[in-house]
VOGU-3710 file (C-alpha; in Angstrom, 3 decimals, decimal comma):
1> xxxxxxxxxx> -0,007/0,023/0,172  1,288/3,405/-0,995  -0,136/5,912/-0,358  -2,187/6,648/2,368  -1,282/8,097/4,627  1,877/7,587/5,331  2,546/8,422/4,057  -1,290/8,338/5,154  -3,693/11,552/5,096  -5,897/12,403/4,790
11> xxxxxxxxxx> -11,618/11,406/7,858  -17,743/9,355/6,787  -19,419/7,710/9,204  -19,453/3,655/9,938  -22,967/1,863/9,391  -24,800/1,939/12,582  -24,158/3,499/15,416  -20,245/4,526/15,253  -19,233/7,916/15,305  -17,712/9,795/12,377
21> xxxxxxxxxx> -13,438/9,625/13,393  -14,311/7,399/16,569  -13,262/4,237/17,515  -16,068/2,020/18,592  -17,158/1,835/22,506  -15,492/-0,629/23,835  -17,097/-3,585/25,439  -17,260/-4,283/28,909  -14,506/-6,688/29,374  -11,363/-7,099/32,114
31> xxxxxxxxxx> -9,655/-4,159/30,954  -12,123/-1,960/29,244  -10,114/-0,500/26,580  -9,913/-3,802/25,090  -12,840/-4,220/22,163  -14,301/-7,228/21,252  -15,209/-7,681/17,175  -16,613/-10,960/15,877  -15,689/-11,600/12,113  -18,509/-11,117/9,362
41> xxxxxxxxxx> -16,469/-11,287/6,205  -12,607/-11,873/5,444  -11,155/-10,822/2,056  -7,388/-11,427/1,378  -4,591/-9,501/-0,115  -0,672/-9,824/-0,473  -0,003/-7,617/2,417  -3,414/-6,967/3,809  -6,180/-8,801/5,799  -9,449/-6,919/5,315
51> xxxxxxxxxx> -12,517/-7,783/7,693  -15,872/-6,565/8,134  -16,563/-7,502/12,085  -19,156/-6,227/14,066  -18,901/-4,816/17,651  -21,808/-3,750/19,843  -24,625/-4,137/16,953  -22,411/-2,054/14,902  -20,772/-3,328/11,310  -17,712/-1,704/9,872
61> xxxxxxxxxx> -14,537/-2,804/8,161  -10,834/-3,193/9,722  -7,234/-3,932/7,963  -4,535/-5,820/9,996  -1,335/-6,964/8,495  -2,024/-10,121/6,362  -3,235/-13,170/8,649  -5,596/-16,399/8,504  -9,111/-15,259/9,829  -12,383/-17,181/9,305
71> xxxxxxxxxx> -15,635/-15,599/9,367  -17,309/-16,341/12,638  -14,096/-15,987/14,765  -14,243/-13,562/17,879  -10,809/-11,159/18,296  -9,670/-8,462/20,538  -7,684/-5,374/19,775  -6,965/-1,940/21,871  -5,530/0,521/19,463  -7,538/1,084/16,027
81> xxxxxxxxxx> -6,747/4,471/13,580  -9,426/5,284/11,194  -9,152/6,326/7,570  -11,857/7,473/5,703  -12,275/6,910/1,431  -9,226/4,828/1,754  -8,719/3,002/-1,649  -7,016/-0,290/-2,140  -5,645/-0,508/-5,248  -4,959/-4,455/-4,983
91> xxxxxxxxxx> -9,053/-4,683/-4,374  -9,817/-1,482/-6,665  -11,852/-0,733/-4,014  -12,417/2,526/-1,982  -13,780/1,748/1,500  -15,658/4,825/3,145  -14,486/3,986/6,515  -12,077/1,495/7,972  -9,944/1,128/10,838  -6,154/0,293/10,805
101> xxxxxxxxxx> -5,750/-2,077/13,851  -2,461/-3,218/15,772  -2,587/-6,170/18,037  -5,558/-8,370/16,849  -5,631/-11,070/18,902  -7,544/-14,071/19,716  -6,894/-13,725/23,356  -8,174/-10,334/25,322  -5,002/-10,367/27,510  -2,672/-10,251/24,628
111> xxxxxxxxxx> -4,580/-8,050/22,202  -2,963/-4,770/23,707  -0,077/-6,084/24,464  1,229/-7,892/21,023  4,313/-5,549/19,244  2,972/-6,823/15,467  4,566/-6,083/12,361  4,813/-2,676/11,267  2,457/-1,359/8,700  4,248/-0,659/5,348
121> xxxxxxxxxx> 5,207/2,947/5,231  3,828/5,694/2,949  6,687/7,679/1,981  5,823/9,072/-1,805  3,060/8,961/-4,254  2,493/6,085/-6,520  4,748/7,659/-9,142  6,519/10,794/-10,230  3,696/12,813/-12,384  4,755/13,501/-15,645
131> xxxxxxxxxx> 4,910/17,075/-16,964  5,077/18,910/-14,181  7,654/21,744/-13,935  6,930/24,169/-11,185  9,014/27,090/-10,285  10,241/27,461/-6,537  8,133/29,630/-4,371  9,927/33,398/-3,439  12,428/32,587/-0,490  11,134/28,440/-1,139
141> xxxxxxxxxx> 13,034/25,495/-2,176  12,530/23,071/-4,836  11,703/19,532/-3,480  15,217/18,061/-5,012  16,605/20,785/-2,701  15,073/19,986/0,154  15,557/16,011/0,126  19,446/16,699/-0,860  19,935/19,066/2,541  16,989/17,486/4,337
151> xxxxxxxxxx> 19,442/17,930/7,694  19,713/21,572/7,662  15,745/21,978/7,186  14,709/19,830/10,348  12,527/21,718/12,595  12,389/24,995/10,675  9,468/26,684/8,751  9,843/26,752/4,899  7,667/27,224/1,969  7,037/24,810/-0,934
161> xxxxxxxxxx> 5,307/24,961/-3,924  4,264/22,338/-6,270  0,877/20,513/-8,195  -0,753/18,749/-5,936  -0,887/14,969/-7,263  -2,941/13,348/-4,800  -4,192/13,997/-1,555  -6,397/12,105/1,467  -8,760/13,970/3,711  -9,811/13,688/7,135
171> xxxxxxxxxx> -7,275/11,129/8,576  -6,316/11,735/12,090  -8,021/15,427/11,924  -6,027/16,376/8,977  -5,596/16,594/5,145  -2,858/15,191/3,724  -1,653/16,669/0,319  1,391/15,100/-1,850  2,826/17,893/-4,248  5,690/17,325/-6,820
181> xxxxxxxxxx> 7,495/19,729/-8,768  8,981/18,012/-11,377  12,640/18,110/-9,682  13,897/15,037/-7,655  17,254/13,984/-5,638  17,397/10,547/-6,337  14,023/9,191/-5,975  12,660/11,326/-3,512  10,722/13,688/-5,954  7,377/13,917/-3,682
191> xxxxxxxxxx> 6,720/16,152/-0,448  4,042/15,062/2,251  2,358/17,728/3,658  -0,130/17,746/6,504  -3,031/20,660/6,610  -5,991/21,644/7,523  -6,413/23,419/4,435  -8,374/22,169/1,129  -6,866/21,995/-1,892  -7,691/20,329/-5,310
201> xxxxxxxxxx> -5,972/17,830/-7,394  -3,819/18,925/-10,227  -3,746/22,699/-8,665  -0,463/24,526/-8,024  0,049/25,345/-4,691  2,126/27,043/-1,797  2,353/25,497/1,451  4,193/27,005/4,528  4,756/24,469/7,431  7,641/22,832/9,402
211> xxxxxxxxxx> 9,979/20,380/8,281  10,306/17,154/10,296  12,600/13,955/9,614  12,047/9,832/10,396  8,287/10,828/11,468  6,966/8,078/12,469  2,881/8,373/13,644  2,519/4,715/14,325  0,562/2,177/12,850  3,248/1,654/10,259
221> xxxxxxxxxx> 3,040/5,584/9,073  6,628/6,491/9,147  7,925/9,601/6,776  11,385/9,756/5,944  10,768/13,666/5,351  7,107/15,295/5,934  6,140/19,037/5,780  3,729/19,174/9,112  0,823/21,660/10,187  1,367/23,394/6,890
231> xxxx> -0,873/26,443/5,600  -1,573/27,646/2,093  0,380/30,851/0,949  -2,218/32,979/-0,730
//
C-alpha cells in the first residue's frame, strides 16, 4: 500500500451507530480499553487482511497485517486508527471508512500487548507525475533541494510550491497532500504535507509549514521527511 497516509492522509461515518472519526465504544471486558469483534467477512490481499466485523451491533471494516481469519471467529484489539475514503489498489475498492488495527488477537489478555509487524510505510505518491514543472516559491525550495539538504531544514518552517498529485482528507484530523514540482533527489520527488486547508487535485499551491525528519505516526506511518501543520500561502 503505497499511499495512504503515510505516508498517510488524509476523515464519513460507519454503518449503524459508529460516529465519525471515533473508534467503536469498547465492550465491558476485564480491560475496558479492549474491544471485542466478531468476523463477518474476510478479504485477503498480499499484504493485508480486510475484515468486516461487528461490535456493539455495528458493522464496520478493519485492516490488519496479513493473517489467517475465518468468519465467525472472535478477536480482540486495543488500538485502531480510522481512515475515510481509503482506496485499495489491489482490491480496486474504496472503503468509506476503515480502521487500521494493531494487536488483533484471539486472546483478550494479549490484544493490547502484541507488537505486530509494522504496516508498510507511506513515503511517496505512487509515481512521479509526468509533465510537472513548477518553479519554487519566492524564498522557497525545490523538492530536490529540500531532500538533498534535509538535515539543514529539520525543525524549520519553509515554503514549498508544487502541483497537487494526490490527497487524502480527514486522516487523523488533517488533510494529507502530496505535491511535486518536477525535481527530484534520487528517488525522492514527492513531498507529503499535512494541513487543515483544502486544495484541489492538479492545483498548483504554495504551503508554508514545519519540516520533520524520520517522523513515526505509528501504524506503519513512517516518513523520512514530511511538512507538518502547513498553511496555504495565497
